[in-house]
C-alpha positions as CSV (number, residue, x, y, z in Angstrom):
1,M,10.5,-13.6,5.5
2,E,9.6,-12.7,9.1
3,E,6.2,-13.9,10.3
4,P,3.8,-11.0,11.3
5,H,2.9,-10.8,15.0
6,V,0.3,-8.8,17.0
7,G,2.1,-5.7,18.1
8,D,4.4,-5.3,15.2
9,H,4.3,-1.7,14.1
10,W,5.6,0.7,11.4
11,T,5.5,4.5,11.5
12,Y,5.5,6.5,8.3
13,E,5.7,10.2,7.4
14,M,3.4,11.0,4.5
15,R,4.4,13.9,2.2
16,D,2.7,15.7,-0.6
17,E,5.3,15.5,-3.4
18,I,3.8,18.4,-5.3
19,T,4.2,20.9,-2.5
20,G,6.8,19.1,-0.4
21,D,4.6,19.5,2.7
22,L,4.6,16.9,5.5
23,K,0.9,15.9,5.6
24,S,0.9,13.4,8.5
25,T,2.7,10.8,10.5
26,V,0.8,7.5,10.7
27,T,1.5,4.3,12.7
28,H,0.3,0.9,11.5
29,T,0.1,-1.7,14.3
30,I,-0.9,-5.3,13.8
31,T,-4.0,-6.2,15.9
32,D,-4.7,-9.7,14.6
33,V,-3.1,-12.4,12.5
34,S,-4.9,-15.5,11.1
35,A,-3.8,-18.1,8.5
36,T,-5.3,-15.9,5.7
37,E,-5.4,-12.3,7.0
38,I,-3.5,-9.5,8.8
39,S,-5.5,-6.8,10.6
40,I,-4.0,-3.5,11.5
41,R,-5.1,-0.3,13.1
42,F,-3.7,2.9,11.9
43,E,-3.4,6.1,14.0
44,T,-2.5,9.5,12.8
45,L,-0.3,11.6,15.1
46,G,-2.3,14.5,16.6
47,K,-5.7,13.1,15.6
48,P,-8.1,11.2,17.9
49,G,-9.3,7.7,17.1
50,F,-8.1,4.9,14.9
51,G,-8.8,3.4,11.5
52,Y,-8.6,-0.2,10.6
53,Q,-7.5,-2.2,7.5
54,T,-7.5,-5.9,6.7
55,Y,-4.8,-7.4,4.4
56,D,-4.3,-10.8,3.0
57,R,-1.0,-12.5,3.9
58,S,0.6,-10.9,0.8
59,W,-0.2,-7.4,2.0
60,D,-3.0,-6.8,-0.5
61,I,-5.8,-4.7,1.0
62,I,-9.1,-6.6,1.4
63,N,-10.9,-3.9,3.4
64,N,-9.8,-0.4,4.5
65,G,-13.0,0.8,6.1
66,A,-14.3,2.8,3.2
67,W,-13.5,0.3,0.4
68,R,-13.9,-3.5,0.2
69,F,-11.9,-5.3,-2.5
70,T,-12.7,-8.7,-4.1
71,P,-10.5,-10.7,-4.0
72,N,-8.1,-7.9,-2.9
73,D,-6.7,-4.6,-4.2
74,G,-3.7,-6.1,-5.9
75,S,-1.1,-3.8,-4.3
76,G,0.7,-6.4,-2.3
77,V,3.8,-8.6,-2.9
78,R,4.2,-12.0,-4.5
79,M,6.8,-14.1,-2.8
80,P,9.4,-15.2,-3.5
81,L,10.7,-11.9,-4.9
82,A,13.4,-11.7,-7.5
83,V,14.4,-9.0,-9.9
84,G,12.5,-9.3,-13.1
85,K,9.5,-11.1,-11.5
86,S,6.1,-9.7,-12.6
87,W,2.5,-10.4,-12.0
88,S,-0.9,-9.1,-13.0
89,F,-4.2,-8.7,-11.1
90,K,-7.9,-7.9,-11.5
91,S,-10.3,-7.0,-8.7
92,N,-13.5,-5.2,-7.9
93,G,-13.7,-2.5,-5.3
94,S,-16.8,-1.1,-3.8
95,N,-17.5,1.8,-1.5
96,S,-21.0,1.4,-0.1
97,T,-21.1,4.8,1.6
98,A,-20.3,6.7,-1.7
99,G,-22.2,4.2,-3.9
100,V,-19.2,3.6,-6.1
101,S,-18.0,0.4,-7.7
102,L,-14.7,0.1,-9.6
103,K,-13.1,-2.6,-11.7
104,R,-9.3,-2.6,-11.2
105,T,-6.6,-4.1,-13.4
106,G,-2.9,-3.8,-12.9
107,T,0.6,-5.2,-13.2
108,S,3.5,-5.2,-10.8
109,K,7.2,-5.9,-11.5
110,V,10.2,-6.2,-9.3
111,T,12.6,-3.8,-11.0
112,A,15.6,-3.8,-8.7
113,K,17.2,-4.9,-5.4
114,E,18.8,-2.0,-3.8
115,S,19.9,-0.4,-0.6
116,I,17.6,2.3,0.7
117,T,18.1,4.6,3.7
118,T,15.2,6.1,5.7
119,R,15.2,7.7,9.2
120,A,14.5,4.1,10.4
121,G,17.8,2.8,9.0
122,T,19.4,1.3,5.9
123,F,17.8,-1.7,4.3
124,E,18.2,-4.1,1.4
125,A,14.9,-3.7,-0.4
126,Y,13.1,-5.0,-3.5
127,K,11.8,-2.2,-5.6
128,I,8.4,-3.1,-7.0
129,E,6.7,-0.9,-9.6
130,T,2.9,-1.2,-10.0
131,S,0.5,0.4,-12.5
132,I,-3.3,0.2,-11.8
133,E,-6.2,1.3,-14.0
134,M,-9.6,1.8,-12.3
135,R,-12.9,2.2,-14.2
136,N,-16.2,3.1,-12.7
137,T,-18.5,0.0,-13.1
138,N,-21.6,2.2,-13.8
139,D,-19.8,4.6,-16.2
140,P,-16.7,3.0,-17.8
141,T,-15.7,6.3,-19.4
142,K,-14.7,7.5,-15.8
143,K,-11.3,6.0,-15.3
144,S,-8.2,6.8,-13.4
145,Q,-4.6,5.5,-13.2
146,F,-2.5,4.9,-10.2
147,E,1.3,4.2,-10.3
148,Q,3.4,3.3,-7.3
149,Q,6.9,2.3,-6.4
150,V,7.4,0.3,-3.3
151,W,10.6,-0.6,-1.5
152,Y,9.8,-3.9,0.3
153,V,12.1,-5.5,2.9
154,P,11.5,-9.2,3.5
155,E,13.4,-9.2,6.8
156,I,10.8,-6.9,8.4
157,N,7.9,-8.1,6.2
158,H,6.9,-4.6,5.2
159,W,7.7,-1.7,2.9
160,V,10.1,1.1,4.0
161,K,9.0,3.6,1.3
162,R,6.2,4.1,-1.2
163,T,5.8,6.8,-3.8
164,Y,2.7,7.2,-5.9
165,V,1.0,9.2,-8.6
166,S,-2.7,9.3,-9.2
167,R,-4.2,10.6,-12.5
168,S,-7.7,11.2,-13.7
169,Y,-8.5,12.1,-17.3
170,G,-4.7,12.0,-17.9
171,R,-3.9,14.7,-15.4
172,V,-2.0,14.4,-12.2
173,R,-4.3,14.7,-9.2
174,E,-2.0,13.6,-6.4
175,R,1.7,12.7,-6.0
176,G,2.9,11.6,-2.6
177,A,5.4,9.5,-0.6
178,L,5.3,7.5,2.6
179,E,8.7,6.9,4.3
180,M,9.3,4.7,7.3
181,V,10.7,6.6,10.3
182,E,10.4,3.9,12.9
183,Y,9.4,0.2,13.3
184,G,9.3,-2.4,15.9
185,R,8.9,-6.2,15.8
186,R,7.2,-8.2,18.6
């Protein structure tokens, strides 16, 4: 697996899979790397300013500005990857601005190793399927589910595609995809 370096960057097109519309083009750029964390800034094409996210070294989100996760959000990868490998996770998420706290539980499984082509090129990727259930800490009857598929490429230490579905009360609320269109290693 390639070590992350300040300046490494990945650009993604984000699509609404319900309407087919291109929603935005976002670039993630590493701004800092420590023994335990990777910090990135993300910038949306055509919009002023930046956002920031902090990941652990397994690409689990720790903090994305609005949400803080303990120990992390569980959406990263567990090396070494192999078809059939699975793992589960539990975490707490809090959004102090909105006053919301969530308990998150989930599982991930590597379901395939396959070739995938995006505008950035053709890659040999591990397909990881993740299911997450989130419950409001103050009202456990409020729950939502999130399912994602990630195509992760160890040679570039990042994902080249993500698809996801978000449900509340059993109904689809959002369905989207991020696909890498460009990347650069420092």
